[in-house]
N, C-alpha and C positions, 0 to 999 in steps of 0.2 A: 504494500500500500504506500502510495506516494504522499508525503506531507508537503502541503503547499504553504508558502509564506502568508502571513496575515494580510488580508485585503485583496488577495488574488482570487478571482472567482473560480469555482469548480466547474469545469466543462467535461462531460463524459467523452472518452476517446472515440474518435470517428475513423472509420476505414478510409484509406487514401482514395481520392477521386470520387467522393460521394456527391459532388454537385458543383456546378460552376458558380452558383450564387453564394458560396461561402465567403465570409469575411476572413481576413488573415487571422488565424488562430481561433476562430469561432466555429460553432456548430450551427448547421442550418436547422430551421424549425422543423422541416420535414424529417430530417434525420433523428432529431430528438423525439419527435412524435412516433416515428417508426420504432425506435428502440423501446419506448414506453409501452407501445402496443404489443411488441414481442414479449416483453417481460410479463405483461398482464396475461397474455395467452399462455405463457409457460407456467404461471402460478395456477391458472385454471386447470391446465392439463395435469399438473402435479397433484392437485386436490382430487381430481377425478380418478387418477390412477391409484392414489392411496385409498380412496373410498372403495374402489373395486377390489383392491387387495385385502382390505378389512372384511368385506362381504364374502370373499372367497376363502377367508381363513389363512391367507398367506402371512399376514402380520397380525399381531395381537395387541399392539399398543394403540389404544383409542386416542390417547393424548396427541400423538403424532398426527393422526388424521384430523382431529379437531383443530389443531393449530394450523394445519395446511388449509383447511376449509375456511377458517377465520381470516387468514391472510388473503385468500382468494376473494372473499366477500369484501374485505376492506379495500383491496386493490380495485375491484369493480366499482365500488361506491366512489372512490377517488376519481376514477376515469369518467364516470357519469357526471360528477360535479365539474371536472375540468371541461368536459364537452359542453355542459350548460353555460359555463362562463365564456367559452369561446363563442357560442351561438349568441349569447347576450351582447358580447362586444361587437360581433359582426352586425347585429341588428342596430346597435347604437351608432356604429359608423355609417350604416346605410341610411339612417334617419338624418344624418348631417346634411345641411344645405351647402352647396358648393358655391 
């Protein structure tokens, strides 16, 4: 894990050549959104997989399953709230007079 100096913003690492609209040293909005959606999907898949394993008897630890399901639920709630804020901001911009 890399320790950053105080005041330097944290930007997630981006693969090389992810877009022509990137600023120098910055991440594109589309890239950040894509990474967030991939992580959300991964948490949902992990929760589904652990639930299936619990139901088939492959794992016995219900705490592990409960934690994964709660993480997936919270991640989905966060994604919905972010989507709502983005839609709200878009509607506000579209109401502006030019």
